[in-house]
Structures are given as C-alpha cells and as structure tokens.
DRENSELUM-699404 format. One record per residue (C-alpha): residue number from 1; residue in three letters; chain; x, y, z. Coordinates in steps of 0.25 Angstrom, whole numbers, plus 5000, padded with zeros to 4 digits. Layout:
N
rec n NUM&res ALA&chain A&east X&north Y&up Z
...
END
This chain:
395
rec n 1&res UNK&chain A&east 4946&north 5021&up 5033
rec n 2&res UNK&chain A&east 4942&north 5010&up 5023
rec n 3&res UNK&chain A&east 4944&north 5020&up 5010
rec n 4&res UNK&chain A&east 4960&north 5023&up 5014
rec n 5&res UNK&chain A&east 4961&north 5007&up 5018
rec n 6&res UNK&chain A&east 4957&north 5001&up 5003
rec n 7&res UNK&chain A&east 4959&north 5015&up 4997
rec n 8&res UNK&chain A&east 4974&north 5016&up 4999
rec n 9&res UNK&chain A&east 4975&north 5002&up 5000
rec n 10&res UNK&chain A&east 4976&north 5002&up 4982
rec n 11&res UNK&chain A&east 4981&north 5015&up 4983
rec n 12&res UNK&chain A&east 4997&north 5010&up 4992
rec n 13&res UNK&chain A&east 4996&north 4997&up 4982
rec n 14&res UNK&chain A&east 4994&north 5007&up 4970
rec n 15&res UNK&chain A&east 5004&north 5014&up 4975
rec n 16&res UNK&chain A&east 5015&north 5004&up 4978
rec n 17&res UNK&chain A&east 5012&north 4991&up 4971
rec n 18&res UNK&chain A&east 5022&north 4986&up 4982
rec n 19&res UNK&chain A&east 5013&north 4988&up 4992
rec n 20&res UNK&chain A&east 5010&north 4976&up 4998
rec n 21&res UNK&chain A&east 4995&north 4974&up 5002
rec n 22&res UNK&chain A&east 5003&north 4963&up 5013
rec n 23&res UNK&chain A&east 5008&north 4975&up 5021
rec n 24&res UNK&chain A&east 4994&north 4983&up 5025
rec n 25&res UNK&chain A&east 4987&north 4968&up 5027
rec n 26&res UNK&chain A&east 5000&north 4964&up 5036
rec n 27&res UNK&chain A&east 4997&north 4980&up 5043
rec n 28&res UNK&chain A&east 4981&north 4979&up 5042
rec n 29&res UNK&chain A&east 4980&north 4963&up 5048
rec n 30&res UNK&chain A&east 4982&north 4958&up 5061
rec n 31&res UNK&chain A&east 4992&north 4949&up 5057
rec n 32&res UNK&chain A&east 5006&north 4956&up 5054
rec n 33&res UNK&chain A&east 5011&north 4971&up 5059
rec n 34&res UNK&chain A&east 4999&north 4980&up 5063
rec n 35&res UNK&chain A&east 4999&north 4996&up 5066
rec n 36&res UNK&chain A&east 4998&north 5000&up 5083
rec n 37&res UNK&chain A&east 4999&north 5012&up 5090
rec n 38&res UNK&chain A&east 5003&north 5012&up 5105
rec n 39&res UNK&chain A&east 5011&north 5021&up 5115
rec n 40&res UNK&chain A&east 5026&north 5020&up 5119
rec n 41&res UNK&chain A&east 5029&north 5028&up 5130
rec n 42&res UNK&chain A&east 5044&north 5023&up 5130
rec n 43&res UNK&chain A&east 5043&north 5029&up 5114
rec n 44&res UNK&chain A&east 5038&north 5045&up 5120
rec n 45&res UNK&chain A&east 5050&north 5054&up 5116
rec n 46&res UNK&chain A&east 5056&north 5045&up 5104
rec n 47&res UNK&chain A&east 5055&north 5052&up 5090
rec n 48&res UNK&chain A&east 5048&north 5043&up 5081
rec n 49&res UNK&chain A&east 5060&north 5040&up 5072
rec n 50&res UNK&chain A&east 5068&north 5032&up 5085
rec n 51&res UNK&chain A&east 5053&north 5026&up 5087
rec n 52&res UNK&chain A&east 5053&north 5021&up 5073
rec n 53&res UNK&chain A&east 5063&north 5009&up 5078
rec n 54&res UNK&chain A&east 5058&north 5008&up 5093
rec n 55&res UNK&chain A&east 5049&north 4996&up 5090
rec n 56&res UNK&chain A&east 5055&north 4983&up 5086
rec n 57&res UNK&chain A&east 5044&north 4976&up 5083
rec n 58&res UNK&chain A&east 5036&north 4988&up 5077
rec n 59&res UNK&chain A&east 5036&north 4999&up 5066
rec n 60&res UNK&chain A&east 5033&north 5011&up 5072
rec n 61&res UNK&chain A&east 5023&north 5021&up 5060
rec n 62&res UNK&chain A&east 5017&north 5031&up 5068
rec n 63&res UNK&chain A&east 5013&north 5038&up 5081
rec n 64&res UNK&chain A&east 5000&north 5041&up 5087
rec n 65&res UNK&chain A&east 5003&north 5057&up 5091
rec n 66&res UNK&chain A&east 4998&north 5059&up 5106
rec n 67&res UNK&chain A&east 4998&north 5074&up 5105
rec n 68&res UNK&chain A&east 4991&north 5074&up 5090
rec n 69&res UNK&chain A&east 4979&north 5067&up 5098
rec n 70&res UNK&chain A&east 4983&north 5054&up 5094
rec n 71&res UNK&chain A&east 4986&north 5057&up 5078
rec n 72&res UNK&chain A&east 4991&north 5046&up 5070
rec n 73&res UNK&chain A&east 5004&north 5049&up 5065
rec n 74&res UNK&chain A&east 5012&north 5038&up 5055
rec n 75&res UNK&chain A&east 5025&north 5042&up 5051
rec n 76&res UNK&chain A&east 5030&north 5053&up 5059
rec n 77&res UNK&chain A&east 5041&north 5060&up 5059
rec n 78&res UNK&chain A&east 5054&north 5054&up 5065
rec n 79&res UNK&chain A&east 5054&north 5066&up 5074
rec n 80&res UNK&chain A&east 5043&north 5064&up 5081
rec n 81&res UNK&chain A&east 5045&north 5062&up 5095
rec n 82&res UNK&chain A&east 5034&north 5053&up 5101
rec n 83&res UNK&chain A&east 5026&north 5060&up 5113
rec n 84&res UNK&chain A&east 5019&north 5054&up 5126
rec n 85&res UNK&chain A&east 5007&north 5049&up 5121
rec n 86&res UNK&chain A&east 5012&north 5046&up 5107
rec n 87&res UNK&chain A&east 5009&north 5032&up 5102
rec n 88&res UNK&chain A&east 5017&north 5023&up 5091
rec n 89&res UNK&chain A&east 5010&north 5017&up 5078
rec n 90&res UNK&chain A&east 5017&north 5007&up 5075
rec n 91&res UNK&chain A&east 5015&north 4993&up 5065
rec n 92&res UNK&chain A&east 5018&north 4980&up 5072
rec n 93&res UNK&chain A&east 5014&north 4965&up 5074
rec n 94&res UNK&chain A&east 5005&north 4970&up 5086
rec n 95&res UNK&chain A&east 5004&north 4979&up 5098
rec n 96&res UNK&chain A&east 5012&north 4970&up 5107
rec n 97&res UNK&chain A&east 5022&north 4965&up 5099
rec n 98&res UNK&chain A&east 5029&north 4981&up 5100
rec n 99&res UNK&chain A&east 5038&north 4988&up 5109
rec n 100&res UNK&chain A&east 5046&north 4999&up 5107
rec n 101&res UNK&chain A&east 5062&north 4997&up 5110
rec n 102&res UNK&chain A&east 5075&north 5002&up 5111
rec n 103&res UNK&chain A&east 5080&north 5010&up 5098
rec n 104&res UNK&chain A&east 5088&north 5001&up 5090
rec n 105&res UNK&chain A&east 5101&north 5005&up 5085
rec n 106&res UNK&chain A&east 5097&north 5010&up 5068
rec n 107&res UNK&chain A&east 5107&north 5015&up 5058
rec n 108&res UNK&chain A&east 5099&north 5026&up 5051
rec n 109&res UNK&chain A&east 5106&north 5028&up 5038
rec n 110&res UNK&chain A&east 5100&north 5036&up 5027
rec n 111&res UNK&chain A&east 5091&north 5033&up 5015
rec n 112&res UNK&chain A&east 5098&north 5029&up 5001
rec n 113&res UNK&chain A&east 5093&north 5039&up 4993
rec n 114&res UNK&chain A&east 5079&north 5049&up 4992
rec n 115&res UNK&chain A&east 5070&north 5039&up 4986
rec n 116&res UNK&chain A&east 5059&north 5047&up 4979
rec n 117&res UNK&chain A&east 5049&north 5040&up 4971
rec n 118&res UNK&chain A&east 5042&north 5049&up 4963
rec n 119&res UNK&chain A&east 5026&north 5048&up 4960
rec n 120&res UNK&chain A&east 5021&north 5046&up 4944
rec n 121&res UNK&chain A&east 5007&north 5046&up 4940
rec n 122&res UNK&chain A&east 5000&north 5034&up 4939
rec n 123&res UNK&chain A&east 4989&north 5027&up 4932
rec n 124&res UNK&chain A&east 4981&north 5019&up 4940
rec n 125&res UNK&chain A&east 4967&north 5011&up 4937
rec n 126&res UNK&chain A&east 4956&north 5008&up 4945
rec n 127&res UNK&chain A&east 4947&north 4998&up 4942
rec n 128&res UNK&chain A&east 4934&north 4997&up 4948
rec n 129&res UNK&chain A&east 4927&north 5007&up 4957
rec n 130&res UNK&chain A&east 4926&north 5007&up 4972
rec n 131&res UNK&chain A&east 4914&north 5015&up 4980
rec n 132&res UNK&chain A&east 4928&north 5024&up 4986
rec n 133&res UNK&chain A&east 4933&north 5025&up 4973
rec n 134&res UNK&chain A&east 4934&north 5040&up 4974
rec n 135&res UNK&chain A&east 4943&north 5038&up 4987
rec n 136&res UNK&chain A&east 4954&north 5030&up 4978
rec n 137&res UNK&chain A&east 4954&north 5041&up 4969
rec n 138&res UNK&chain A&east 4957&north 5050&up 4980
rec n 139&res UNK&chain A&east 4967&north 5041&up 4987
rec n 140&res UNK&chain A&east 4974&north 5039&up 4973
rec n 141&res UNK&chain A&east 4975&north 5053&up 4971
rec n 142&res UNK&chain A&east 4982&north 5057&up 4982
rec n 143&res UNK&chain A&east 4993&north 5046&up 4980
rec n 144&res UNK&chain A&east 4996&north 5047&up 4964
rec n 145&res UNK&chain A&east 5003&north 5057&up 4957
rec n 146&res UNK&chain A&east 4999&north 5068&up 4949
rec n 147&res UNK&chain A&east 4995&north 5062&up 4935
rec n 148&res UNK&chain A&east 4989&north 5049&up 4939
rec n 149&res UNK&chain A&east 4979&north 5042&up 4932
rec n 150&res UNK&chain A&east 4967&north 5035&up 4940
rec n 151&res UNK&chain A&east 4959&north 5026&up 4930
rec n 152&res UNK&chain A&east 4945&north 5020&up 4934
rec n 153&res UNK&chain A&east 4939&north 5010&up 4925
rec n 154&res UNK&chain A&east 4928&north 5004&up 4932
rec n 155&res UNK&chain A&east 4912&north 5003&up 4927
rec n 156&res UNK&chain A&east 4906&north 5015&up 4934
rec n 157&res UNK&chain A&east 4900&north 5024&up 4921
rec n 158&res UNK&chain A&east 4912&north 5034&up 4920
rec n 159&res UNK&chain A&east 4900&north 5044&up 4919
rec n 160&res UNK&chain A&east 4897&north 5040&up 4934
rec n 161&res UNK&chain A&east 4911&north 5039&up 4940
rec n 162&res UNK&chain A&east 4914&north 5054&up 4944
rec n 163&res UNK&chain A&east 4902&north 5055&up 4950
rec n 164&res UNK&chain A&east 4904&north 5042&up 4959
rec n 165&res UNK&chain A&east 4920&north 5048&up 4961
rec n 166&res UNK&chain A&east 4913&north 5061&up 4966
rec n 167&res UNK&chain A&east 4900&north 5056&up 4975
rec n 168&res UNK&chain A&east 4911&north 5048&up 4982
rec n 169&res UNK&chain A&east 4918&north 5062&up 4985
rec n 170&res UNK&chain A&east 4930&north 5063&up 4973
rec n 171&res UNK&chain A&east 4935&north 5076&up 4971
rec n 172&res UNK&chain A&east 4940&north 5077&up 4958
rec n 173&res UNK&chain A&east 4946&north 5088&up 4958
rec n 174&res UNK&chain A&east 4956&north 5083&up 4972
rec n 175&res UNK&chain A&east 4962&north 5074&up 4961
rec n 176&res UNK&chain A&east 4977&north 5077&up 4959
rec n 177&res UNK&chain A&east 4983&north 5066&up 4956
rec n 178&res UNK&chain A&east 4976&north 5058&up 4946
rec n 179&res UNK&chain A&east 4966&north 5059&up 4933
rec n 180&res UNK&chain A&east 4953&north 5048&up 4933
rec n 181&res UNK&chain A&east 4954&north 5040&up 4922
rec n 182&res UNK&chain A&east 4940&north 5033&up 4920
rec n 183&res UNK&chain A&east 4937&north 5020&up 4912
rec n 184&res UNK&chain A&east 4923&north 5012&up 4911
rec n 185&res UNK&chain A&east 4925&north 4997&up 4911
rec n 186&res UNK&chain A&east 4923&north 4985&up 4918
rec n 187&res UNK&chain A&east 4934&north 4980&up 4926
rec n 188&res UNK&chain A&east 4932&north 4965&up 4924
rec n 189&res UNK&chain A&east 4930&north 4965&up 4907
rec n 190&res UNK&chain A&east 4943&north 4963&up 4900
rec n 191&res UNK&chain A&east 4940&north 4974&up 4889
rec n 192&res UNK&chain A&east 4936&north 4985&up 4898
rec n 193&res UNK&chain A&east 4951&north 4983&up 4905
rec n 194&res UNK&chain A&east 4958&north 4981&up 4892
rec n 195&res UNK&chain A&east 4954&north 4997&up 4888
rec n 196&res UNK&chain A&east 4961&north 5001&up 4901
rec n 197&res UNK&chain A&east 4977&north 5005&up 4900
rec n 198&res UNK&chain A&east 4980&north 4994&up 4910
rec n 199&res UNK&chain A&east 4994&north 4992&up 4908
rec n 200&res UNK&chain A&east 4996&north 5008&up 4911
rec n 201&res UNK&chain A&east 4991&north 5008&up 4925
rec n 202&res UNK&chain A&east 4999&north 5009&up 4937
rec n 203&res UNK&chain A&east 4992&north 5003&up 4947
rec n 204&res UNK&chain A&east 4977&north 4995&up 4945
rec n 205&res UNK&chain A&east 4967&north 4994&up 4956
rec n 206&res UNK&chain A&east 4955&north 4985&up 4956
rec n 207&res UNK&chain A&east 4945&north 4990&up 4964
rec n 208&res UNK&chain A&east 4936&north 4983&up 4972
rec n 209&res UNK&chain A&east 4921&north 4988&up 4963
rec n 210&res UNK&chain A&east 4910&north 4994&up 4969
rec n 211&res UNK&chain A&east 4901&north 4984&up 4961
rec n 212&res UNK&chain A&east 4905&north 4972&up 4966
rec n 213&res UNK&chain A&east 4910&north 4978&up 4981
rec n 214&res UNK&chain A&east 4899&north 4968&up 4988
rec n 215&res UNK&chain A&east 4905&north 4956&up 4984
rec n 216&res UNK&chain A&east 4920&north 4956&up 4987
rec n 217&res UNK&chain A&east 4921&north 4942&up 4979
rec n 218&res UNK&chain A&east 4916&north 4950&up 4966
rec n 219&res UNK&chain A&east 4924&north 4961&up 4968
rec n 220&res UNK&chain A&east 4938&north 4953&up 4968
rec n 221&res UNK&chain A&east 4933&north 4944&up 4959
rec n 222&res UNK&chain A&east 4930&north 4958&up 4948
rec n 223&res UNK&chain A&east 4944&north 4962&up 4955
rec n 224&res UNK&chain A&east 4952&north 4949&up 4950
rec n 225&res UNK&chain A&east 4944&north 4950&up 4937
rec n 226&res UNK&chain A&east 4951&north 4964&up 4933
rec n 227&res UNK&chain A&east 4962&north 4961&up 4940
rec n 228&res UNK&chain A&east 4967&north 4949&up 4930
rec n 229&res UNK&chain A&east 4959&north 4959&up 4919
rec n 230&res UNK&chain A&east 4970&north 4967&up 4920
rec n 231&res UNK&chain A&east 4981&north 4960&up 4923
rec n 232&res UNK&chain A&east 4979&north 4950&up 4910
rec n 233&res UNK&chain A&east 4979&north 4964&up 4902
rec n 234&res UNK&chain A&east 4990&north 4971&up 4907
rec n 235&res UNK&chain A&east 4998&north 4957&up 4904
rec n 236&res UNK&chain A&east 4994&north 4957&up 4891
rec n 237&res UNK&chain A&east 4998&north 4972&up 4889
rec n 238&res UNK&chain A&east 5012&north 4970&up 4896
rec n 239&res UNK&chain A&east 5023&north 4973&up 4886
rec n 240&res UNK&chain A&east 5034&north 4961&up 4883
rec n 241&res UNK&chain A&east 5022&north 4951&up 4891
rec n 242&res UNK&chain A&east 5030&north 4940&up 4887
rec n 243&res UNK&chain A&east 5044&north 4945&up 4892
rec n 244&res UNK&chain A&east 5040&north 4950&up 4905
rec n 245&res UNK&chain A&east 5032&north 4937&up 4908
rec n 246&res UNK&chain A&east 5046&north 4930&up 4905
rec n 247&res UNK&chain A&east 5049&north 4936&up 4917
rec n 248&res UNK&chain A&east 5040&north 4934&up 4927
rec n 249&res UNK&chain A&east 5046&north 4928&up 4939
rec n 250&res UNK&chain A&east 5042&north 4913&up 4940
rec n 251&res UNK&chain A&east 5032&north 4912&up 4951
rec n 252&res UNK&chain A&east 5018&north 4906&up 4954
rec n 253&res UNK&chain A&east 5014&north 4908&up 4938
rec n 254&res UNK&chain A&east 5019&north 4903&up 4926
rec n 255&res UNK&chain A&east 5027&north 4915&up 4918
rec n 256&res UNK&chain A&east 5017&north 4914&up 4906
rec n 257&res UNK&chain A&east 5004&north 4912&up 4914
rec n 258&res UNK&chain A&east 4993&north 4921&up 4914
rec n 259&res UNK&chain A&east 4994&north 4928&up 4930
rec n 260&res UNK&chain A&east 5009&north 4928&up 4925
rec n 261&res UNK&chain A&east 5008&north 4938&up 4916
rec n 262&res UNK&chain A&east 4997&north 4946&up 4925
rec n 263&res UNK&chain A&east 5009&north 4946&up 4934
rec n 264&res UNK&chain A&east 5017&north 4953&up 4925
rec n 265&res UNK&chain A&east 5007&north 4965&up 4924
rec n 266&res UNK&chain A&east 5006&north 4966&up 4939
rec n 267&res UNK&chain A&east 5019&north 4970&up 4938
rec n 268&res UNK&chain A&east 5016&north 4980&up 4928
rec n 269&res UNK&chain A&east 5005&north 4987&up 4938
rec n 270&res UNK&chain A&east 4998&north 4988&up 4950
rec n 271&res UNK&chain A&east 4985&north 4981&up 4951
rec n 272&res UNK&chain A&east 4978&north 4983&up 4964
rec n 273&res UNK&chain A&east 4964&north 4974&up 4966
rec n 274&res UNK&chain A&east 4954&north 4978&up 4977
rec n 275&res UNK&chain A&east 4949&north 4962&up 4981
rec n 276&res UNK&chain A&east 4938&north 4960&up 4994
rec n 277&res UNK&chain A&east 4941&north 4948&up 4998
rec n 278&res UNK&chain A&east 4953&north 4943&up 5002
rec n 279&res UNK&chain A&east 4953&north 4927&up 4994
rec n 280&res UNK&chain A&east 4955&north 4935&up 4983
rec n 281&res UNK&chain A&east 4967&north 4941&up 4988
rec n 282&res UNK&chain A&east 4974&north 4927&up 4987
rec n 283&res UNK&chain A&east 4972&north 4925&up 4969
rec n 284&res UNK&chain A&east 4980&north 4940&up 4969
rec n 285&res UNK&chain A&east 4991&north 4938&up 4978
rec n 286&res UNK&chain A&east 4993&north 4924&up 4971
rec n 287&res UNK&chain A&east 4991&north 4929&up 4956
rec n 288&res UNK&chain A&east 5000&north 4941&up 4959
rec n 289&res UNK&chain A&east 4994&north 4952&up 4951
rec n 290&res UNK&chain A&east 4987&north 4962&up 4959
rec n 291&res UNK&chain A&east 4989&north 4967&up 4972
rec n 292&res UNK&chain A&east 4976&north 4969&up 4980
rec n 293&res UNK&chain A&east 4969&north 4977&up 4991
rec n 294&res UNK&chain A&east 4960&north 4967&up 4999
rec n 295&res UNK&chain A&east 4952&north 4980&up 5002
rec n 296&res UNK&chain A&east 4942&north 4973&up 5011
rec n 297&res UNK&chain A&east 4950&north 4965&up 5020
rec n 298&res UNK&chain A&east 4961&north 4977&up 5023
rec n 299&res UNK&chain A&east 4950&north 4986&up 5028
rec n 300&res UNK&chain A&east 4946&north 4975&up 5037
rec n 301&res UNK&chain A&east 4960&north 4974&up 5042
rec n 302&res UNK&chain A&east 4963&north 4991&up 5042
rec n 303&res UNK&chain A&east 4948&north 4991&up 5050
rec n 304&res UNK&chain A&east 4951&north 4980&up 5059
rec n 305&res UNK&chain A&east 4966&north 4985&up 5064
rec n 306&res UNK&chain A&east 4957&north 5000&up 5065
rec n 307&res UNK&chain A&east 4947&north 4991&up 5076
rec n 308&res UNK&chain A&east 4958&north 4986&up 5082
rec n 309&res UNK&chain A&east 4965&north 5001&up 5085
rec n 310&res UNK&chain A&east 4959&north 5012&up 5080
rec n 311&res UNK&chain A&east 4971&north 5020&up 5080
rec n 312&res UNK&chain A&east 4977&north 5012&up 5068
rec n 313&res UNK&chain A&east 4964&north 5020&up 5059
rec n 314&res UNK&chain A&east 4974&north 5034&up 5057
rec n 315&res UNK&chain A&east 4986&north 5025&up 5053
rec n 316&res UNK&chain A&east 4978&north 5017&up 5042
rec n 317&res UNK&chain A&east 4971&north 5031&up 5038
rec n 318&res UNK&chain A&east 4984&north 5037&up 5038
rec n 319&res UNK&chain A&east 4990&north 5025&up 5029
rec n 320&res UNK&chain A&east 4977&north 5025&up 5021
rec n 321&res UNK&chain A&east 4976&north 5041&up 5017
rec n 322&res UNK&chain A&east 4980&north 5049&up 5008
rec n 323&res UNK&chain A&east 4990&north 5058&up 5016
rec n 324&res UNK&chain A&east 4998&north 5056&up 5027
rec n 325&res UNK&chain A&east 5008&north 5039&up 5029
rec n 326&res UNK&chain A&east 5006&north 5026&up 5019
rec n 327&res UNK&chain A&east 5012&north 5013&up 5018
rec n 328&res UNK&chain A&east 5023&north 5014&up 5005
rec n 329&res UNK&chain A&east 5032&north 5003&up 5000
rec n 330&res UNK&chain A&east 5047&north 5007&up 4997
rec n 331&res UNK&chain A&east 5059&north 5001&up 4990
rec n 332&res UNK&chain A&east 5071&north 4999&up 5002
rec n 333&res UNK&chain A&east 5081&north 5008&up 4994
rec n 334&res UNK&chain A&east 5072&north 5019&up 4998
rec n 335&res UNK&chain A&east 5080&north 5018&up 5012
rec n 336&res UNK&chain A&east 5092&north 5008&up 5010
rec n 337&res UNK&chain A&east 5103&north 5006&up 5001
rec n 338&res UNK&chain A&east 5108&north 4995&up 4994
rec n 339&res UNK&chain A&east 5115&north 4985&up 5003
rec n 340&res UNK&chain A&east 5111&north 4991&up 5015
rec n 341&res UNK&chain A&east 5106&north 4984&up 5028
rec n 342&res UNK&chain A&east 5096&north 4992&up 5036
rec n 343&res UNK&chain A&east 5086&north 4985&up 5046
rec n 344&res UNK&chain A&east 5071&north 4990&up 5048
rec n 345&res UNK&chain A&east 5074&north 4999&up 5058
rec n 346&res UNK&chain A&east 5085&north 5008&up 5049
rec n 347&res UNK&chain A&east 5076&north 5005&up 5038
rec n 348&res UNK&chain A&east 5064&north 5013&up 5046
rec n 349&res UNK&chain A&east 5074&north 5025&up 5050
rec n 350&res UNK&chain A&east 5079&north 5023&up 5033
rec n 351&res UNK&chain A&east 5065&north 5027&up 5030
rec n 352&res UNK&chain A&east 5061&north 5037&up 5040
rec n 353&res UNK&chain A&east 5071&north 5046&up 5030
rec n 354&res UNK&chain A&east 5059&north 5047&up 5020
rec n 355&res UNK&chain A&east 5048&north 5047&up 5033
rec n 356&res UNK&chain A&east 5045&north 5034&up 5032
rec n 357&res UNK&chain A&east 5042&north 5022&up 5041
rec n 358&res UNK&chain A&east 5047&north 5007&up 5035
rec n 359&res UNK&chain A&east 5037&north 4999&up 5042
rec n 360&res UNK&chain A&east 5040&north 4985&up 5034
rec n 361&res UNK&chain A&east 5048&north 4979&up 5022
rec n 362&res UNK&chain A&east 5045&north 4969&up 5011
rec n 363&res UNK&chain A&east 5057&north 4962&up 5007
rec n 364&res UNK&chain A&east 5062&north 4957&up 4992
rec n 365&res UNK&chain A&east 5055&north 4944&up 4992
rec n 366&res UNK&chain A&east 5044&north 4946&up 5000
rec n 367&res UNK&chain A&east 5031&north 4945&up 4997
rec n 368&res UNK&chain A&east 5027&north 4951&up 5011
rec n 369&res UNK&chain A&east 5030&north 4965&up 5017
rec n 370&res UNK&chain A&east 5037&north 4962&up 5031
rec n 371&res UNK&chain A&east 5029&north 4975&up 5040
rec n 372&res UNK&chain A&east 5036&north 4977&up 5054
rec n 373&res UNK&chain A&east 5050&north 4967&up 5052
rec n 374&res UNK&chain A&east 5053&north 4961&up 5066
rec n 375&res UNK&chain A&east 5067&north 4962&up 5062
rec n 376&res UNK&chain A&east 5071&north 4979&up 5063
rec n 377&res UNK&chain A&east 5085&north 4979&up 5067
rec n 378&res UNK&chain A&east 5091&north 4969&up 5059
rec n 379&res UNK&chain A&east 5099&north 4974&up 5046
rec n 380&res UNK&chain A&east 5097&north 4968&up 5034
rec n 381&res UNK&chain A&east 5100&north 4971&up 5017
rec n 382&res UNK&chain A&east 5087&north 4975&up 5011
rec n 383&res UNK&chain A&east 5084&north 4972&up 4996
rec n 384&res UNK&chain A&east 5083&north 4984&up 4986
rec n 385&res UNK&chain A&east 5068&north 4976&up 4982
rec n 386&res UNK&chain A&east 5064&north 4976&up 4998
rec n 387&res UNK&chain A&east 5053&north 4986&up 5002
rec n 388&res UNK&chain A&east 5049&north 4994&up 5014
rec n 389&res UNK&chain A&east 5036&north 4997&up 5018
rec n 390&res UNK&chain A&east 5034&north 5011&up 5024
rec n 391&res UNK&chain A&east 5024&north 5020&up 5032
rec n 392&res UNK&chain A&east 5026&north 5033&up 5021
rec n 393&res UNK&chain A&east 5021&north 5047&up 5021
rec n 394&res UNK&chain A&east 5013&north 5048&up 5006
rec n 395&res UNK&chain A&east 5019&north 5054&up 4996
END
C-alpha cells in the first residue's frame, strides 16, 4: 500500500493542478472526515441511488458486499440493491455522528451537456531518483495519453539507468503511452538545469533523491534548492515578462519581487515537490510557488487509518490503484446550468448521470475544500468557478 499512497499522490497532482492536498490530509487525518464502514439493516432492499441521499451527516461512496465475501465496491451502479449483510462505506466526521434518515424530496434534473475532456499528450519531468521510481513510471504510463514524454533528470549515469530500472521490475515493453527521455545532471546546479527546456513541461516532479533520503532535512533542502532554481529559470524565460508581472494580483509579495515573478511562472506549469519534514511545508505554503506531497506524513496517516480499521486498506488501495475509482476535481458547469440553484443532494443525483459521487466542493473564493458538507438540503446558486470533489471511474 505504501507504493500506492506515495506514487499516486504524485500522479493525482500531476493530472490536476487544482487537486488540493488538503482534501487528502482531511480524509486521512483524524480531525475531519474519514472513511467508515457499517451495517444498516433498515437499508436492506434499498437501491444505492437512494442510499446516496439517506444520510444527512455523511456521504455514501460504496458497499461492502456480503455475498462476494465482503468485497469492497466503490461507486457501485445506482440499481444495486442492498442485501442482508451488506455494509455501507461512507465519508463522515466520526463513526457515531451519522445514521440514515427518511428520504428527502430531491429534484433530479438533467446534465447541462455531454461534457467530455479529451486527453492530450503531456511532457513530464522527474528531477531526482527514488528507489521505487520504476513503479512511478508504470503508474504514470497508465494515466497519460499516448505520445507523452517522461524526461528523467538526475545524476545516475545514463548507462546504469536501464539496468537499475529492469532490476527494479520495469518492463519497457509494457510502456504503451510514454517515451522515456534521459538527461544526466545535478538538480542543484543551475547550469545543468538551464540545459533543460523547463518552460515546455506540463508538470515537474521534484523527488526526494535516494542519495539523501536518510536525512529529511537534507532531502528537503535539496528539493527546495531545485524548486527555486527551476522557478527562477522559468520566470526569466517567460515571454513578455514585464506585461505578465503588471497583472499579478496584489498580495503578500510585491509585484516586481523575485518571488512575485516565480508565482507568475507557477501559473504556467505545475511543480510538485516531495518533502519529508512537515516543517518544510510552511515555506511552500507561504511562497505559493509550488504544490507539495508530504510523503512521510501522508503514509503515516494512511497507516494509522488502516490500523484503526483494516477494511479501509481495500478502499485506499482502489483509490490509489491504476484501475478502478479515484478522486477527481470537476468544474461546476459539468452538472449545473448558469443561474441554476441546487442543494448538495441534488448535485449528488445530477452527478450520478456520469456515474460519479460528489463528496464535497470548493467555492470560488475559498482556499479549502469542504468534504461532507453539513447542510445538504439548502439550495444555493453556484459560481461557474466553483469545483466539486468526486469519486469517479479512472479515465
């Protein structure tokens, strides 16, 4: 499970810049909403579509099917009828804070349009070398569109890389969607980084290099140095830099400052830094020049949740696996028409027409997403820039 947790956090960020680490920190932590599995005999004989709107204080997202030996099924079909012994998987604040209630009256409505997001080839850069990098390559190959490129920049000699990858279990013949491009260099030396087309990458992942992985502080220092160098190089290569800087929203940093220029560069491409020390994330949060994956802390959270209820391991494995269901961010216009007012239950049923389960949302002006909102029945007018957090089948 550890490989799933770390590697797929990277992939989730790479695929959606708007995917917020706060969502997973909330779900894996013990201070907000978590996954719970419980049997509710009064729901036997009810369709899953109705189960979805039966809990005012929780969001159902799957079934533990008794007739299949307790198999976990996330995002089941609406027509699935709960049988004796089945248990309901929900996201809730605590295991004693939710219970089914009489079905509310909910308008169903129809989707505004057939919303299809085509996948295009991407160019990704890995800076650094992890000991499980071959697993990350396979996960990335499953996610990306055909014709994508994965550039690998690190100080491992190119002649040794293929051997290390094969020894680690990578089968090059199974790479269907990505082409590997190798570049050798030191990620904390500016002239080495300047040899790369840094402005051309859709996403850049800075890995905690295995050469310094035993020291969290040293690994984070190296990652931060690489991040600052890349952002500075990108900022200096931005076209019409003066024009761009003049449109920087006023905030903590001055418009012409070096960090202001880096924030402009961050709008053009995604950089995800793997950090090991929780104290480092404060620097990244304040600067707003990078997203981050706090790998050690996230793994600890996942292990703690599984230790409390071993069944949750199967839920997490599916969400982090290459196949099955995953968490995604969806724009509000996927489900809503302009000026339309819906409550949260109505949004849930609207999303079921795409076989998706809405578990929360982030409003346009908010910095944090709300998972399992308290009020699910009051209608509101949603902004076109609001986004919903959903569980959906992998595309």
